[in-house]
Wavefront OBJ file of the C-alpha trace (Angstrom):
o trace
v 107.540 -113.676 66.346
v 108.709 -110.984 68.561
v 109.519 -111.899 72.090
v 109.495 -109.173 74.640
v 111.540 -109.702 77.686
v 109.778 -108.489 80.755
v 112.316 -107.259 83.175
v 111.540 -106.557 86.782
v 113.258 -103.542 88.195
v 115.009 -103.657 91.537
v 112.281 -101.489 93.072
v 109.486 -103.784 91.831
v 111.348 -106.872 93.082
v 111.714 -105.383 96.576
v 108.083 -104.289 96.543
v 106.847 -107.802 95.629
v 109.155 -109.454 98.159
v 108.208 -107.184 101.054
v 104.498 -107.481 100.229
v 104.736 -111.291 100.204
v 106.702 -111.467 103.449
v 104.315 -108.991 105.085
v 101.332 -111.075 103.952
v 102.800 -114.249 105.440
v 103.526 -112.452 108.727
v 99.987 -111.028 108.871
v 98.480 -114.457 108.155
v 100.653 -115.977 110.888
v 99.319 -113.476 113.407
v 95.662 -113.592 112.275
v 95.216 -117.374 112.062
v 95.354 -118.003 115.839
v 92.903 -115.139 116.427
v 90.463 -116.488 113.826
v 90.735 -119.987 115.263
v 90.145 -118.659 118.787
v 86.980 -116.882 117.633
v 85.550 -119.704 115.505
v 86.536 -122.799 117.491
v 83.553 -122.801 119.896
v 81.125 -122.225 117.040
v 82.497 -125.095 114.952
v 82.744 -127.561 117.839
v 79.896 -130.117 117.775
v 77.191 -129.537 120.385
v 77.448 -131.610 123.529
v 74.647 -134.017 124.155
v 72.447 -132.617 126.869
v 72.192 -134.614 130.027
v 68.874 -135.903 131.230
v 67.535 -133.772 134.082
v 65.387 -135.053 136.942
v 61.970 -133.415 136.704
v 59.263 -135.180 138.705
v 58.396 -138.350 140.549
v 56.541 -140.810 138.325
v 53.857 -141.090 141.040
v 52.855 -137.446 140.437
v 52.198 -137.953 136.711
v 48.532 -138.405 135.813
v 46.612 -139.109 132.620
v 45.806 -135.374 132.441
v 48.700 -133.276 131.010
v 50.480 -131.291 133.722
v 53.064 -128.588 133.243
v 56.422 -129.153 134.947
v 59.291 -126.667 134.967
v 62.921 -127.761 135.155
v 66.371 -126.226 134.683
v 69.095 -127.318 132.307
v 72.721 -126.258 132.167
v 73.505 -124.569 128.880
v 76.843 -123.648 127.345
v 77.021 -121.054 124.567
v 80.618 -120.852 123.383
v 82.356 -119.683 126.565
v 79.251 -118.665 128.510
v 77.609 -121.185 130.843
v 74.130 -120.575 132.247
v 71.010 -122.268 133.542
v 67.862 -122.102 131.446
v 64.362 -122.840 132.709
v 62.358 -125.150 130.451
v 58.807 -126.482 130.679
v 57.127 -129.685 129.599
v 53.570 -130.960 129.423
v 53.750 -134.464 130.868
v 51.084 -137.170 131.061
v 50.869 -140.945 130.967
v 48.595 -143.435 129.303
v 48.984 -146.745 131.072
v 52.746 -147.176 131.480
v 53.649 -144.929 128.541
v 54.831 -141.442 129.537
v 54.702 -138.566 127.063
v 56.525 -135.250 127.547
v 55.634 -132.482 125.101
v 57.271 -129.119 124.542
v 54.943 -126.167 125.262
v 56.355 -124.169 122.333
v 53.864 -123.700 119.498
v 55.251 -124.718 116.101
v 53.586 -121.746 114.399
v 55.386 -118.745 115.885
v 56.871 -119.998 119.164
v 54.154 -118.906 121.611
v 53.422 -121.031 124.686
v 50.529 -123.468 124.488
v 48.295 -124.334 127.406
v 46.216 -127.393 128.202
v 42.447 -126.876 128.499
v 42.800 -123.089 128.620
v 40.170 -122.406 125.940
v 36.559 -123.117 126.979
v 35.480 -123.842 123.390
v 38.267 -126.435 122.868
v 38.154 -128.868 125.781
v 40.918 -131.447 126.196
v 43.215 -129.808 123.661
v 46.354 -127.728 123.753
v 45.547 -124.154 122.730
v 47.860 -121.382 121.549
v 46.269 -117.995 122.316
v 48.511 -116.042 119.913
v 46.903 -117.208 116.679
v 44.330 -119.742 117.897
v 46.431 -122.805 117.189
v 45.153 -126.186 118.388
v 46.852 -129.472 119.203
v 45.377 -132.793 120.282
v 46.361 -134.365 123.609
v 49.140 -136.358 121.933
v 50.612 -133.116 120.491
v 49.472 -133.548 116.902
v 48.342 -130.338 115.254
v 44.652 -129.912 114.369
v 44.120 -129.452 110.636
v 42.879 -126.019 109.616
v 44.636 -124.188 112.447
v 47.901 -122.215 112.091
v 50.484 -124.768 113.314
v 51.798 -126.913 110.487
v 53.647 -129.447 112.649
v 53.042 -131.343 115.894
v 54.547 -130.266 119.225
v 58.118 -131.395 119.863
v 58.649 -134.388 122.137
v 61.240 -134.471 124.914
v 63.708 -137.317 125.180
v 62.892 -138.999 128.465
v 63.812 -141.858 130.751
v 62.536 -143.236 134.041
v 65.147 -144.028 136.690
v 64.550 -144.882 140.336
v 60.923 -143.736 140.158
v 61.709 -140.316 138.659
v 61.168 -138.899 135.190
v 64.266 -137.455 133.536
v 63.955 -135.190 130.501
v 66.535 -134.265 127.869
v 66.307 -132.302 124.645
v 63.067 -131.571 122.781
v 63.076 -132.967 119.261
v 60.619 -132.827 116.382
v 58.226 -135.756 116.386
v 60.014 -137.643 113.583
v 63.383 -137.597 115.390
v 62.210 -138.469 118.903
l 1 2 3 4 5 6 7 8 9 10 11 12 13 14 15 16 17 18 19 20 21 22 23 24 25 26 27 28 29 30 31 32 33 34 35 36 37 38 39 40 41 42 43 44 45 46 47 48 49 50 51 52 53 54 55 56 57 58 59 60 61 62 63 64 65 66 67 68 69 70 71 72 73 74 75 76 77 78 79 80 81 82 83 84 85 86 87 88 89 90 91 92 93 94 95 96 97 98 99 100 101 102 103 104 105 106 107 108 109 110 111 112 113 114 115 116 117 118 119 120 121 122 123 124 125 126 127 128 129 130 131 132 133 134 135 136 137 138 139 140 141 142 143 144 145 146 147 148 149 150 151 152 153 154 155 156 157 158 159 160 161 162 163 164 165 166 167 168
């Protein structure tokens, strides 16, 4: 067998060495910048606080729309976002539904279609939901309206994050 000895010239050795050292230096400078950019994205989302919305005395058995503001933090940017909820009670049980249609994200209204009394109606594509937020079969939405996390404290209703019906 013939064995060839591969010799590295002085020029190739210096080229490899300088390229390696330069790569380590570049990585050392880029890593903090990459971490700075990605850290807020990779950080787990904070649990949203419950926000006071309405006095329990004002809630009826007919769904009413209530607007409220939540504090939102997107990476470094903090803002207030206005949200809405359809709230009603049956006996002592309070239900708070998201007004966002599960078909294409339009806003649903209660009793706003004369041909569909006592239902939530989405005017964008004629989606229908029952009073409890369940979608009507044969209409565009394929899932029920999201339900807000809620709690009653000191006679007031507090709402949190809207979650799909299975998670709430």
